[in-house]
Structures are given as C-alpha cells and as structure tokens.
C-alpha positions as CSV (number, residue, x, y, z in Angstrom):
1,M,153.9,190.1,111.2
2,V,157.3,190.6,113.1
3,M,158.9,189.6,109.3
4,S,156.5,192.7,107.9
5,I,157.5,195.0,110.8
6,T,161.0,194.4,110.5
7,L,161.2,194.7,106.8
8,L,159.4,198.3,107.1
9,V,161.3,199.4,110.4
10,V,164.5,198.4,108.0
11,F,163.4,200.1,105.3
12,M,162.6,203.8,107.2
13,L,166.0,203.6,109.0
14,L,167.9,203.2,106.0
15,M,165.6,205.8,104.1
16,F,166.6,208.0,107.2
17,L,170.0,207.8,106.5
18,G,169.9,209.0,103.0
19,V,170.1,205.6,101.4
20,P,168.5,205.8,97.8
21,I,164.5,204.3,98.2
22,A,164.9,201.3,95.9
23,I,168.2,200.0,97.6
24,S,166.9,200.5,101.2
25,L,163.8,198.9,100.0
26,G,165.7,195.8,98.4
27,A,168.3,195.7,101.4
28,A,165.5,195.9,103.8
29,S,164.1,192.6,102.1
30,V,167.2,190.9,101.5
31,F,168.2,191.3,105.5
32,T,164.3,190.3,106.5
33,I,164.8,186.9,104.3
34,V,168.3,186.0,105.8
35,T,167.6,186.5,109.3
36,M,163.7,185.8,109.9
37,S,162.7,183.3,107.3
38,S,163.5,180.1,106.2
39,L,162.9,181.5,102.4
40,P,165.9,180.7,100.3
41,L,167.2,184.1,98.8
42,S,166.9,182.8,95.8
43,M,163.7,183.9,96.0
44,A,164.3,187.5,96.3
45,A,166.0,187.1,93.2
46,Q,163.4,185.5,91.3
47,S,160.7,187.5,92.3
48,M,162.7,190.3,91.1
49,F,162.7,188.8,87.7
50,T,159.4,187.8,87.5
51,S,158.1,191.5,88.4
52,M,160.0,192.7,85.1
53,N,158.9,189.7,83.5
54,S,156.0,191.7,82.3
55,F,154.7,193.0,78.4
56,I,152.7,195.9,80.7
57,M,155.9,197.4,82.0
58,V,157.4,198.1,79.1
59,A,154.8,200.5,78.8
60,V,156.4,203.3,81.3
61,P,159.6,203.5,79.7
62,L,158.0,204.3,76.6
63,F,155.5,206.9,78.1
64,I,158.5,208.2,79.6
65,L,160.2,209.1,76.4
66,C,157.1,209.9,74.5
67,G,156.8,212.6,77.3
68,S,160.7,213.9,76.6
69,L,160.1,213.4,72.7
70,M,156.8,215.6,73.4
71,D,159.0,218.4,75.1
72,E,162.2,218.7,73.3
73,G,160.1,218.3,69.8
74,G,158.3,221.9,69.9
75,V,155.0,220.3,70.7
76,A,154.8,222.2,74.2
77,D,154.9,225.8,72.1
78,K,152.1,224.5,69.8
79,I,150.3,223.2,72.9
80,Y,150.3,226.8,74.9
81,D,149.3,228.7,71.8
82,L,146.6,226.8,71.1
83,A,145.6,227.5,75.3
84,E,146.1,230.7,74.8
85,S,143.8,231.3,71.9
86,M,140.8,228.9,73.4
87,V,140.7,230.4,76.8
88,G,142.7,233.5,77.3
89,W,140.1,236.1,76.7
90,I,138.0,234.7,80.0
91,F,138.8,237.4,83.0
92,G,142.0,235.9,84.4
93,G,143.0,234.7,80.6
94,L,146.6,233.5,81.3
95,G,145.9,231.6,84.3
96,H,143.2,229.5,82.6
97,V,145.5,229.0,79.9
98,S,148.3,227.7,82.3
99,V,145.6,225.2,83.5
100,V,144.3,223.9,79.8
101,V,147.8,224.0,78.9
102,N,148.6,221.8,81.6
103,M,145.7,219.7,81.1
104,L,146.5,218.8,77.3
105,F,150.3,218.5,78.3
106,A,149.5,215.9,81.0
107,G,147.6,213.9,78.2
108,M,150.4,213.4,76.0
109,S,153.7,213.4,78.5
110,G,152.0,211.1,81.7
111,S,154.8,213.2,83.7
112,S,154.5,215.9,86.5
113,V,158.1,216.8,86.4
114,A,158.5,216.8,82.3
115,A,155.2,219.4,82.7
116,I,156.7,221.9,85.3
117,A,160.1,222.0,83.8
118,S,158.5,222.5,80.2
119,I,155.0,223.9,79.9
120,G,155.2,225.6,83.8
121,K,158.8,227.4,83.2
122,M,157.1,228.8,80.0
123,S,153.6,229.7,81.2
124,I,155.2,231.1,84.8
125,N,157.5,233.7,82.8
126,A,154.3,235.2,80.2
127,L,151.7,235.3,83.5
128,E,154.6,237.4,85.2
129,K,155.4,239.7,81.8
130,K,151.5,240.2,82.4
131,G,151.6,241.8,85.8
132,Y,150.6,238.0,87.8
133,P,152.3,237.7,90.7
134,K,155.2,235.3,90.8
135,D,154.3,233.2,93.7
136,Y,150.8,233.0,92.2
137,A,152.2,232.1,88.8
138,T,154.2,229.7,89.9
139,A,152.1,228.1,92.4
140,I,148.8,227.6,89.6
141,N,151.7,225.7,87.2
142,L,152.9,223.7,90.5
143,S,149.4,222.1,91.3
144,G,148.9,221.8,87.6
145,S,151.7,220.0,86.8
146,M,149.9,217.6,89.4
147,L,147.5,216.6,86.6
148,A,149.8,215.0,84.7
149,S,150.1,212.1,87.5
150,V,146.5,212.0,86.7
151,I,144.9,212.2,83.3
152,P,146.1,209.2,80.8
153,P,148.6,208.6,80.1
154,S,149.8,208.9,83.7
155,I,152.7,206.4,84.2
156,L,151.5,206.3,87.8
157,M,148.2,205.1,87.1
158,I,149.5,202.5,85.0
159,N,151.8,201.1,87.7
160,A,148.7,201.2,90.1
161,A,146.6,199.6,87.5
162,A,149.3,196.9,86.9
163,T,150.1,196.1,90.4
164,A,146.3,196.1,91.2
165,N,145.6,193.3,88.6
166,V,143.3,196.0,86.8
167,S,142.4,196.5,83.2
168,I,144.8,199.3,82.0
169,G,142.7,200.6,79.6
170,Q,140.0,201.1,82.4
171,A,142.1,203.0,84.9
172,L,143.4,205.6,82.3
173,L,139.7,206.2,81.3
174,A,138.8,206.6,85.1
175,G,141.8,209.5,85.6
176,L,140.5,211.4,82.9
177,I,137.2,212.6,84.5
178,P,138.5,213.7,87.5
179,G,141.6,215.3,86.1
180,I,139.0,217.5,84.0
181,I,136.9,218.1,87.0
182,I,140.0,219.1,89.3
183,G,141.1,221.2,85.9
184,L,137.6,223.3,86.0
185,I,138.1,224.1,89.9
186,F,140.9,225.5,89.3
187,M,139.6,227.5,86.6
188,I,137.0,228.8,88.6
189,Y,139.4,229.7,91.6
190,N,141.3,231.4,88.8
191,Y,138.6,233.6,87.7
192,F,137.1,235.0,90.8
193,Y,141.0,235.5,92.5
194,C,141.7,237.7,89.3
195,K,138.5,239.2,89.4
196,K,139.0,240.1,93.3
197,H,142.7,241.1,93.1
198,N,142.2,242.9,89.4
199,I,145.2,241.4,88.2
200,G,145.8,240.1,84.6
201,D,144.5,240.8,81.6
202,R,142.5,239.2,78.6
203,T,143.6,238.3,75.1
204,P,140.8,239.7,72.8
205,F,139.1,236.5,71.1
206,Q,140.0,236.1,67.7
207,G,138.4,233.0,65.9
208,K,140.8,233.2,62.8
209,R,143.4,233.2,65.6
210,L,142.2,230.4,67.3
211,G,141.8,228.3,64.0
212,K,145.7,229.1,63.0
213,A,146.7,227.7,66.0
214,F,144.6,224.1,66.3
215,V,145.9,223.5,62.8
216,S,149.4,224.2,63.9
217,A,148.2,221.9,67.0
218,I,146.6,219.4,65.0
219,P,150.0,216.8,64.8
220,A,150.8,217.4,68.6
221,L,146.9,216.6,69.5
222,L,146.9,213.6,67.5
223,T,149.3,212.1,69.9
224,P,146.9,211.4,72.8
225,V,144.1,210.4,70.2
226,I,146.3,207.8,68.3
227,L,147.6,206.4,71.5
228,L,144.5,206.2,73.7
229,G,141.9,205.4,70.9
230,G,143.6,202.2,70.1
231,V,143.8,201.0,73.8
232,Y,140.1,202.1,74.3
233,T,138.6,200.4,70.8
234,G,141.2,197.3,71.9
235,F,142.8,197.8,68.5
236,Y,146.0,197.4,70.5
237,T,147.1,197.2,74.1
238,P,148.6,199.9,76.1
239,T,152.2,199.0,75.5
240,E,151.5,198.8,71.7
241,G,149.7,202.2,71.7
242,A,153.1,203.9,73.8
243,A,155.3,202.3,71.1
244,I,153.3,203.8,68.4
245,A,152.9,206.7,70.0
246,V,156.7,207.3,70.2
247,V,157.0,206.5,66.6
248,Y,154.5,209.0,65.8
249,T,156.0,211.8,68.0
250,I,159.4,211.2,66.3
251,L,158.2,211.6,63.2
252,V,156.3,214.7,63.8
253,S,158.8,216.5,65.8
254,V,161.7,216.0,63.0
255,Y,159.3,216.3,60.3
256,V,156.4,218.3,61.0
257,Y,157.6,220.8,63.9
258,K,161.5,220.3,62.8
259,N,162.7,221.1,66.3
260,L,164.5,217.9,66.4
261,K,167.2,216.0,63.8
262,W,167.6,212.1,63.9
263,R,170.9,212.8,65.9
264,D,169.1,214.1,68.9
265,I,167.4,211.1,69.3
266,P,170.1,208.8,70.8
267,R,170.7,211.4,73.6
268,I,167.0,211.5,74.3
269,I,167.0,207.8,74.6
270,C,170.2,207.5,76.8
271,K,168.7,210.6,79.1
272,N,165.5,208.6,79.4
273,A,166.9,205.1,80.5
274,R,168.6,207.0,83.7
275,S,164.8,208.2,84.6
276,T,163.4,204.6,83.5
277,G,165.7,202.9,85.3
278,T,165.1,204.2,88.4
279,I,161.4,203.9,88.3
280,L,161.9,200.1,87.6
281,F,164.3,199.6,89.9
282,V,162.0,201.0,92.9
283,A,159.2,198.6,91.4
284,I,161.8,195.1,91.3
285,A,163.0,196.0,94.9
286,A,159.0,196.3,95.9
287,K,158.6,192.7,94.5
288,P,160.4,190.3,97.3
289,A,158.9,192.9,100.0
290,S,155.6,192.4,98.9
291,L,156.1,188.6,98.7
292,I,157.2,188.7,102.6
293,F,154.1,191.0,103.1
294,E,152.1,188.4,102.0
295,L,153.5,185.3,103.3
296,D,154.0,187.1,106.7
297,G,149.7,187.8,106.5
298,L,149.9,192.1,106.6
299,P,147.6,192.4,104.2
300,S,144.6,190.3,105.7
301,A,145.8,191.5,109.0
302,V,146.0,195.4,107.8
303,A,142.1,194.4,106.0
304,N,140.7,192.9,109.8
305,M,142.1,195.9,111.4
306,I,140.8,198.8,108.6
307,T,137.3,196.8,108.8
308,G,137.4,196.6,112.5
309,I,137.1,200.9,112.8
310,S,133.9,200.8,110.9
311,D,132.0,199.1,108.3
312,N,131.3,202.3,106.3
313,R,132.7,202.6,103.3
314,I,133.0,206.6,103.4
315,V,134.7,206.4,106.5
316,I,137.0,204.0,105.9
317,M,138.2,205.7,102.7
318,F,138.7,209.1,104.8
319,V,140.9,207.2,106.9
320,L,142.9,206.1,104.5
321,Y,142.7,209.3,102.9
322,L,145.1,210.9,106.0
323,F,147.3,208.0,105.7
324,L,147.5,208.1,101.9
325,I,148.4,211.7,102.2
326,C,150.7,211.2,104.8
327,V,152.5,208.6,103.1
328,G,152.9,210.9,99.7
329,M,154.3,213.5,101.9
330,F,157.3,211.2,102.8
331,M,157.5,208.3,100.5
332,D,158.3,208.5,96.5
333,A,154.8,207.8,94.8
334,T,156.2,204.9,92.7
335,A,157.6,203.2,95.6
336,A,154.2,203.5,97.7
337,I,152.3,202.0,94.9
338,F,154.1,198.7,94.9
339,I,154.4,198.6,98.5
340,L,150.9,199.7,99.6
341,V,148.6,198.2,97.2
342,P,149.1,194.2,97.6
343,I,148.3,195.3,101.0
344,L,145.4,197.8,101.2
345,L,143.2,196.3,98.2
346,P,141.8,193.6,100.1
347,A,141.2,195.7,103.1
348,V,139.1,198.1,100.4
349,Q,137.5,195.3,98.7
350,A,136.3,194.0,102.1
351,V,134.2,197.5,102.5
352,G,132.5,197.1,98.7
353,V,135.1,199.5,97.7
354,S,136.0,199.1,93.9
355,P,139.9,198.0,92.7
356,L,139.3,200.3,89.7
357,F,138.1,203.5,92.3
358,F,140.9,202.5,94.7
359,V,143.6,202.6,91.9
360,V,142.2,206.2,91.0
361,F,142.2,207.7,94.8
362,L,145.2,206.0,95.4
363,V,147.2,207.7,92.6
364,I,145.5,211.0,93.2
365,T,146.2,211.5,97.0
366,L,149.8,210.2,96.5
367,S,150.3,213.0,93.9
368,F,149.9,214.9,97.2
369,G,153.4,214.5,97.8
370,L,154.8,215.6,94.2
371,I,153.9,219.5,95.0
372,T,154.8,218.9,99.2
373,P,157.5,219.2,100.8
374,P,159.8,217.5,102.3
375,V,159.8,214.9,99.2
376,G,158.1,217.1,96.3
377,V,159.7,216.5,93.5
378,C,157.9,219.5,91.6
379,L,158.2,221.3,93.9
380,Y,162.1,221.7,94.0
381,A,161.6,221.6,90.0
382,A,159.7,225.1,90.3
383,Q,161.9,226.4,92.5
384,N,164.5,225.8,90.6
385,V,162.6,227.0,87.3
386,T,161.6,230.4,88.8
387,G,164.6,230.9,91.8
388,L,161.9,231.8,94.2
389,E,162.2,231.0,97.6
390,L,160.3,227.4,99.1
391,E,158.5,229.2,101.8
392,K,156.9,231.5,99.2
393,I,156.0,229.0,96.9
394,I,154.5,226.3,99.8
395,K,152.6,229.2,100.9
396,A,151.2,230.3,97.2
397,S,150.3,226.8,96.9
398,V,148.0,226.4,99.5
399,P,144.9,227.5,98.4
400,W,145.7,225.6,95.2
401,I,146.2,222.6,97.8
402,I,142.8,223.1,99.8
403,L,141.2,222.8,96.3
404,I,142.3,219.2,95.3
405,A,141.9,218.2,99.1
406,V,138.1,219.2,98.5
407,A,137.9,217.3,95.3
408,L,139.0,214.3,96.6
409,C,136.4,214.2,99.6
410,I,133.7,214.9,96.8
411,F,134.8,211.6,94.9
412,I,134.9,209.7,98.1
413,V,131.8,210.4,98.9
414,F,130.4,210.3,95.3
415,P,132.9,207.3,93.4
416,S,130.2,206.9,90.8
417,I,131.9,210.2,89.3
418,I,134.6,208.2,88.7
419,T,133.4,204.7,87.9
420,V,130.1,204.8,86.0
421,P,131.5,206.4,83.0
422,V,134.0,203.5,83.0
423,G,131.1,200.9,83.4
424,L,129.1,202.7,80.4
425,I,132.0,202.8,77.9
426,F,133.5,199.7,78.7
427,G,130.2,197.6,79.8
C-alpha cells in the first residue's frame, strides 16, 4: 500500500501546483517506480505503449472528430428545428426543446463540451428572446449538455467500458436508458416551473412544419442509426462504426447541408488532434499507475475495506456515490475513469454489482464534475457563451443537479432499469 499512497500523494501535490493532469499522473508513476519499487523503468514505457496498442481506443478520436464535423456542418440547426416542431407546443415549450435537442445532439456528438458550445449557445439565445430568465436558460442547457456523456456514443462510456473489459456495445446501450429517463425528468420539472412562474410561450403545433423539419433532419438523424445500428446488430465494431459515421457526416455536411467545404476538413482534423491528444495522453499516463496499484494490492485492499463497511449492495453503492461525486468535482472525468475502474471494480463485484451497471453508474456520477465547480469544463464553457457571472449559473443549476442526484438514487435502488433491457437485447 505504501507505493500506491506515495503515487497518489505525489499526483495530488503536482495537480495542486498546477501541473497538467496527464503529466502529474505520469511523473508520479515514474517517481514511485524509481524510488520505491524494483521494477525497471522500461515497464512504464512498455505499459504506456500497450495501453494505446488497442483497436478499441481508435474509436475515441473518431467520435470526437464526428462531433466536431456535426457542429460545424449545420447538423445542430436541423436538430434544433426538429425539436422545436416536436415539443415546442407544450407549456414551457422552448425549455422542452432545449432538453430534447440536447438529447438528440448527444446521440451524435458524444461530447458534453461540444453540446454546450453549439446547441447550448443557440438554445440559450432563443430562450432569452422568448422571455425566459437568462440564468434559467443557461442552467437547463448546461444540465442538458451532461446527457452527451451518458447517451451513446458517449466518449466517457467508451473509455470506462474499455477499461472495465465490458462490451462497449452493451455499455453504450445501457447509457441510453438513464439518459432518456433523466431527460424526461428535466422536462417534467421545466413544465411545472414554467407554469408556476408563467414564463415562456408555446409554438402552435403544425403537422406540416413537423414533417418538413423531420425530412430536413433525416440525413442528420441517420448518423446515430448508422453508427449504433451496426454495432448493436454485430455488423461492425464500435471503431468501424465510428469511422463510417465520420465519412457519412463529411458527405452530409459537404453535399447535403453544404455548410462545409472540403478545404475545411484538414482544419477540423487538426483542431481535434489537440482534443484527442489531451484525452489519450491521460489514458497513456494512467496505465503505469494502474500497474503500480495492482502490484501493490490496492484493488483488493479497497475491496476488503468497502465490503467491511457493509455486505449490503445498496449501502456500498451509496458510499461510492458520495465518493465519486467528490472525485468528479476535483478531477477530470477521463483521468478518474482510468484510475478508479481497476481499483473499484473488484470491490463492487464482490457485493454482487454488475460490471455493466457499475460502468454506467460511474460515468453518470463523474459527469457531475462537468457542470459543477471547481473544474467543471461545461460550467466554464457556459459562462463563456453567456457572459453570466459564475455564481448565478451555479445557483440556477442547483435544482437540475438535485434532479440528476435523485435519478441516480433511483438507479442504485433499481439497477434492473439499466441492466434488464440490455440483457433482453443482447441475451
């Protein structure tokens, strides 16, 4: 346990000093290997190479690229028009539109930051023009953007499933169910809030407009169908599906919506290379740390400690719930996944928790950190989009965060909500 504690202390110290997460993690691992173990330093390099020598991990940069192409290719506009024609007539109409459009865009981009920067910006401006308070408009879109980390093709879900050795196809499908449930809870709250405060207006329902918007959005809507349909049917792997989705999105953006030119593609690829490098650098740096934890016996020690608290599955999951929320608030979700999954998975399996449920639960809980201080990247993106004071956005977001927390409590008590539908489809 001494090596593990040393690594974590050095890692946290470097992070506190402002050193980037990936460098902090890698430096802490190297320091521990050199000073406290008999392992050759080449083991660190070898484990880093092995972590990236993976066909599955190729899906991550492809999903990120696909999301950026959609953002710049005019997909967001078509999705917003469709969502408004679908639910804009309900009381609190544009609020519902914000939730639905975030859910639809989540099914295409896999990135919460992309959602708040594109769909969120458009939706907040529309809500403000219709009389919704700006802080409320920002809060509903900020919370809605979190769904992109849950609904497939979630990049975080892919990372978590790959780290836990869980089927990526099953994990993506398992994330769809809680994503839809949380979205419906948001819409119910929005309905009663708007009715109580008498804010917002409704767009009259027009079947002709809905039909026109649907036809216009069909090329965009086919992206998740092509991507996930082949994965679920076993026709191709998630990585192959991501590659097909990238090619399809380029063709739709260039030839159907005509918002992209071929000369724009290299620029978008270069921009995404930086984002991909950040995520994969964390994954590479986490591998030697995981190796040290395993050699030091940390996973089994944590498992024994957790099972020593109680042998009740629900009690254990609520303890982990509080722990993961705190971790998500202070640590990047990607880094937390690569560090915590090897440590916590044996513990939850010991009390009968399905690895599939744990992966989905972990991703949703860590996603809290995207919209909460002090390191919430979506929170700061929303501030940049709106210009609102951070305190106002946080205050307005509290009810939505509570709703997500309540939904997670329901999932802990009734895990079959997530696991049973996946079992029925995959057997």
